[in-house]
N, C-alpha and C positions, 0 to 999 in steps of 0.2 A: 511493670504494667502488662507486659506481654504474657506473663504467667497466668493472667486471668483469661486469656483467649481460650485456652484449653478448657477451663472450668465453664465458661460461658457456652462454648461449643457443645460440651457434654450435656449441659442443662437444656439447651435448645433441642438437642437430639432426643433426649428423654421425653420432652414434651411432645415432639413430633411423633415419636413412636406411640405415645399415649393417645394422641388425637387420631393417629392412623388406626389404632385398634378399635377406637370407639366410632369410627366411620366418619369423622369430621375431616374429610380429605382436603378440602380447600385450605383449612387452617394448617393441616399437617404439611402441605406443600410449602407454605410460607416458612414454617418452623424449620423444615429441612434446609431451605435455602439460607436461613439465618445461621444454622449450625455450620453449613459449608463455609460461609464467609469467615466465621471465627476460626475454624480449623485451618483455613488457608492463611489467615494472619499468623497463626501459631507456626505454620511451616516456614515462614520467613525467618524465624529466630531459632527453631529447633536444631540442636546440635547432635542429639542422640539419634543414630541411624535407625535403631530398632523402633524407637517411638515414632520417628518420622515415617517409617514403613507402615506402622499401625494406623497412623492418622490418614495416610493415603488410601489404605484399604477401606477405612471407614468412609472416607469421602466418596470413594467409588460406589459403595453400597447405597449411601444416601442420595447421591446424584442419580443413580439408576432408578431408585424408587421414586424420587421426585419427578423424573421425566415420565415414568409410567403413569403416575397419578395425573400429571398435567395433560398428557396426551389423551387420556380417557375423558377427563373433565371437559376439555376443550371440544370434544366430539359429542358431548351431551350424554355419554354413556354412564353406567354405574360402575363403581369400583368395589369389587367383592372384598369383604373384610378378611384380613389375613390372621393366621393363628400364631403369630410370633409372640414371644414373651416381652411385654411392655417394659420390663425392668432391665432388659438387655439392650442398651442403646446402640451397641455396635452391630447388631444383627439386622441386615437388610430384610425387607419383607418380600413375600411372594408377589409375583408380577400380576397387576390387574389386567384383565383381558377385555378389549372392547367387544360389544355385542355385534356380531356380524351375521347372525342367523345360522351359523354352522360352527363346527368344531375345528375347522381348518385354519391354519395360520394365514393371516392376511396382513399386508403392510398397512399401517395406519394411514388413512387417506390424508390426514393433516400432514403427516411426515412426507408422504408422496408429493403433496403440493409444494412443501418447502424445498424438497429435492429438485422439483421441476424449476422452481425459481432460481436455485443455485446453479442449474445448468447454464444459465445465461451469463454467469461470471467466470466460467471456465474458458480460458483461452486455448482453443484447440489447434490453432495455427500459430506458427512461430512469428513473433513480432518483427523479426528480421533486423534487429539492432545488435551489432556485434561489439565485442569488447573494444575493438579498434575505433568504433564510432564514438565511444565515451572518452572525452578529452580529460586527461589528468586522472585524479582519484585513484592512483595506483594502489595505495594501501587498502582502500575499500574493495577494489577489484580482486586483489590478492586474497583478502579474507573471505570474500564470497566464493572464490574459486575453491578455497579450502573446504568451505561448507557445502558446496553444491556439486562442483565438477568432480573433484577427487573421490568422494565417497561412492559415486556412481561408477566411475571408471576403474577405481582401484579399491574396492571394498576390503581387500586383504590388509590395507594399511590401518584400518580402523577396527582394531580388536582390543580386547582387554579394557584397560582404563582409557585408551585413546578413542574418544568419541567425537564425531563431527559437531560443529556448532549447530544449535537447534533454533536460535531466535536472534534476529538482527533488527536493530532499530536504526534507521537512517534519518538523521535530523539535520536541519540547516535552513537557511533563508529560502523563501519561495523562489522557484525557477532555477535552482542549482543542479537539477538533473537527478533527483532521487527516484522519481518514477521511471525516468529514462534508463537509469541503472538497473532497475527491476526488470525492465523489458529486455535488457541485455542478458540478464540472468536467465530469463525464460527462453531466449534464443539459444544460448550456449548450453543450457542444461537439458539433459534427456529426461525431463520430469514433467508431470502434469502441473500446469500453472493455474492457480485460482487467484483471480484478481478481484478485490472487493473494496469499494469506497465506503468507509464507515458512515459517512454522512448520508449516503444513499441508503445504506442498510437500515439506519434508524428511521428515516423518514418513510421508507417503503414498507417496512415490516414492524412498525410500532406495535408493541404488545406481543410480538412473536420473535423478537430479535435474539433472545437467549436461546430459543429452540433452533433458530437458524445457525447460530454460532456452533451449537452442538453438532448439527447435521453437517456443517461445513468441515469441521475437523474429522468427523467420521468418514465423509467422502474422501478427504485427503488421505486418511489412513488406508482406505480401500483402494485408492489409486496410487499408493506409494510406489516409487519415490515421487514426492510431490512438494510443491511450494505454495504457501498461502501468503499472498501479498495484500496487506491492509493499508490502504492509503488514508491519510487524514485520521490516523488512529486517535488523535487527541479529542476529536469530536465524539468518539465512542467511549473513551476511557479517561475522562477528566478526573480531577481530584474528588475523592469521596468525601461526603459530609458537607458539600457546598449547598447553599440555601436553595438553589434551583434544581437540585438533583432529585429525580423522580425515583419511585420504587422500581419501575421498569429498568431505568438506567443502572441501578444497583444490582439488579439481577443479571443484566448483561455482563457487567464487569466481573461478578462472581463466577459466572459461567466461563468467561474467557480465562480467568485465573485458573480455574480447575482444568480446562482443556490444555492451556499452555504448560501446566505442571505435568501433563501427561500421566494423570493418576492411573496407576495399575495397568498401563499399556506400554508397548514398545514403540516409541515414536521417533526412533533415531533416523527414520527415512522421511520424516515430515519436517520441513523448514518453514518457520514463520518469519516473514520479512515485512516490516512495517515502516511507514514514513510519516513524519510530522514536521510542521514548520514551527511548532510551539512545544518543545520538549518539556518545559517547566509545567505545562498544563497537564501532563500525564500523571495519573495516579501512581504513587510510589510503588505499590505492589506490582502493578503492571510493568513499570520501568525495570524492576528487578528481575522480571521474567526474561528479559533480553540479555543473552550472554554477551553480545557485542553491541555497543552503542557507538555508532560511527558518525562523525561530523562530516557533512558534505558542504564544504565551504564554497565561496565564490571562486570562479576559475582564475588560475594564475595567468601570467603573460603567455606562456606557451600554449596553455589550454585555450585561451581566447583566440590566439592565432589559428589554431587548429579548427576551432568552431566556425570562424569566418569561411574557411575553405570548405568545410563539410556542408554548411548551409548554402553556399553558392553552388556547390556541385558542379555540373557540367554546363551551367549557364555561361554563354559567351561573355568574356570580360578581358580587360587588358591590364590587370593588376599584376605587379611583380611581387617577389618574395619580400622585398623591402616594404612595399605598400601594406602587405598583410601584417608585417611586424609593427609598422607605425599605427595601424588601426588598433592592434592589440594594446599598444601603449596609450592610445587616446581613450580606451574604454576601461580604464582602471575603475573597479567598483561595480562593473556591469555583471549581472548574472547570466547564466546560459540562456535563460528565457529572454532577457533584454537583447542579447546579441541576435537571437533568432528573430525577434520582432524587427530589429534594425535591418537585417538582411532582407527580410520579407518586404519591408518598405522600400529598400534599395532596388529590389527586383522590379518594382513598378516604375522606377525612374525612366527607363527607356520608353515605356508606354506613354508616360506623361510628355516626354520630349516629342514623340510622334503626334500626340494630340495637339500640342501647342505650336508645332512647327508651321511656319508660313512659307518656307522654301524647301524644295526637294530637288535632288539630282539623281541621275541614273548611275549606278555603279557599273563596273566592267562586266558583271554577269546579268545586267539588265534589270536589277532590282532598284526600287526607289528608296532613297535614304534621306533623312532630314539633313539640311546643310545651312551654312551662313549665306546671306544675300549676295555677298561679293564673290562667293566661290564659283569657279568655272563650271558652267553647265547648270547653274542654279535656275530653277523654274518656280515662279510664284504660284503656289497652290496649297491646298490643305488636305488633310486626311479625308474629310468629308467629300471634297471634290474628286479626289482619286477614287473613292468608293463609288461615287456616282458614275464614274467612267469604267466601273468594274475592274479597277486596277488595285483594289485593296489587297488582293492576294500577292501582289508584286511589291508590297511595302516591307522593308526589312528593318527589324528593330536594331538600333545601334548597340554595341557591346557596353557592358557596365564599366564605369571608370572610377578612379579614386575620387574624382570630384563628386560623383553621385553619393558616395559614402560620406564625404565631408558635409554635403548638403543635409543629409538625413541626421547625422550625428549632431549638427548644430542645433537641432530642435528636439533631440531625444535626451532624456535624463535617466540615470539608473533608478531602479524601483526599490532597492534595498538601502535602508538608512544605516548610519553608523551605530545608532542605538540598537537596531536589530542585530547587528553583528556582535556587539558587546554582550548581548544576552546569550547568544549561542556560544561565544568563546568562553564565557563564564561557566556555562553548563558543561562544556568540554573539559574544563579544568577540574570540575567537581565529579562528573560521572562518565565522561565519554573518552573518545580517542580520535585523533586526526584521521581523516580519510585520505 
């Protein structure tokens, strides 16, 4: 079946060139995009390196010409006819020039607008999430260090056939730390970090998404070494051929396939990092573009214990190491997000105690703390009454206790089901590797 991809691609390309020569540029653009899709499908199976190189060169020419036509048509300008031979499908056409009133080169205003929009997704400040903040996931961290840190610090290691990984897919249940891990990469790597949510990309730039994808990769190349992080990539790259798939969606996926293939360019300093909660929803061609597909599972016992400590931070508490270990044991099946929500809830328990307290006593340093009625020095009063006496600033929150955690955990349940885990474990056996 795949042998037909090349034939279809050539046929579409010939038709595109013919329409291009006759001035039917709108139709030519669509035919160029159809040709690109078939050539990309052929690349998935092509074993002959020389043929593969030829296909990539053709794709580069067709993509360039399609972008030139699209840029001018979108601006309402005219595309001058080119003098190419319509029978030679592999030959890219001359570039159409927008009318700008002069002969000087100017940046396409549409392209400038898209680049301005992309500026908002560039993280210029470090997120300040270190490797040590990420609990567990040692294999994932090691692989990302190989791909991001080492090529920048020790470029001499990556010569000849030894090339750094170019594309990572992080998948797993919601709340397991995929985006958090990406932030750690941004912190540790001396690279420009582009962060894009594909769902926001589609909704905000409907009709222009494929051009935005092209500009995103070009900016990443211009800013290399760089990292492109695409969150929720499944919402951008679902299975092709689905009933609800739009023409715009197909063009976006074709553009992303071409860009991730790195057609005709040296992209070894651009890393694509993507995250998804539903790996099976990804288009197969997109999935194959990722060199590494790493499963980010629920945190294990030690990771959960570490997470409780990290989320508590320097908040006053009286928990022992044994308490943290027991909390980790009680939260089997919890995601990192579940633990974060739990701790956040627990942090409010001292405030609730203060609000509900009916008796307070003075501590040795003159601060008011809630107490039991029979405690020595107990005074019957409330937080509101102390506030009325301008004593609110003298009220001290009690430290967090193990009982506070037990109270919150009694009403909290994990958000990841066993069925969800089975889906990800099955995907890992078929296509991925453990993180």
